[in-house]
C-alpha positions, 0 to 999 in steps of 0.5 A: 740654189745656184750650186751644190757642194758635196762633202764626206758623209760623217755617219758613213765614215763612222760606220765604216771605221766602226766595222774596221775596228770590229774586224781588227779585234776579231782577227787579233782574237782569232790569231791569239786563241786559234793559233795553237801555240804557234807564234806566227799566227798572232804576229800575222793577225796583228799585222793584218789588224794594223792595216784595218786600224790604218783605215780607221786613221784615214777615215778619222782624218777625212772626218776632221778635215771635211773639205768639199769633194765636188762642187756643182755650179751652173758654170761647171763641175769641180773635183776636189778629191785630189787636192794637188790636182783639182779639175774643173770641167765647164758644162759645155765640155761635159759629154755625159752624166751617169748615176750607176751602181759600183761593184760594191753596190754603192752608187757612183756619180760619173761626169765625163768630159774633156779639156783642150790642150790650150786649157792646160798650163803644161801638157804632160806626156800622158796627156800628149799620148791621149791626144795622139791616140784620139787624133785631137787636142782633147784630154778626156776625164771621168770625174767620179763621186764615190758612194763609199764616202757619200750616202745614196740619198745625197748621191741621188740629190746631186744627180737630180740637181744636175738634171734640174739645173743643167740639163735644160741649158745643155741638151747635148749632155747624155744622162743615165740613171741607175734603176734598181731591178728589185724596185721593178720586181716590186712594182710588177708584183703590186700590179699583178696583185691589183689585177687579181683583186680586180678580177675577183 
């Protein structure tokens, strides 16, 4: 396989949308039944519920328009998450690849690299400020594949693909993989149990 393309996960988007609907219904129900006859609470509950319904609409659009999020090839990585600002990083300019846990406990795949000034059609003031701060012609990027839209198994598959196909040809890239501490606890308890069994 000469490339790996990652899309939004339909099951994950459906599950998130369903949870939004349930939360919206519960909020409206509470607003109308626990408001004590005060008209303010139903209005507030409907306003909050509309925010969750907007999230459902956003997810449905993502489900109907399943363009790729990321594309990993033997030449580089392409970030399609912002259609108006597609970023392509060649592996020669990638510094690190990290599979880590995000704050919401989902996995996140980060590719950190840079592009030089001559690779841009136009250097914006923000880019120039970063180059001035770094005292170089480099603009650094962190391309993040969020686990909010992609399930864990697909995230691990993408990381393993990069390790298998890219790491041997680019030894300068630093790789780090998230290790679940609970899995180590499970292994330790299994080892201790086997030792006790052996002692008996």
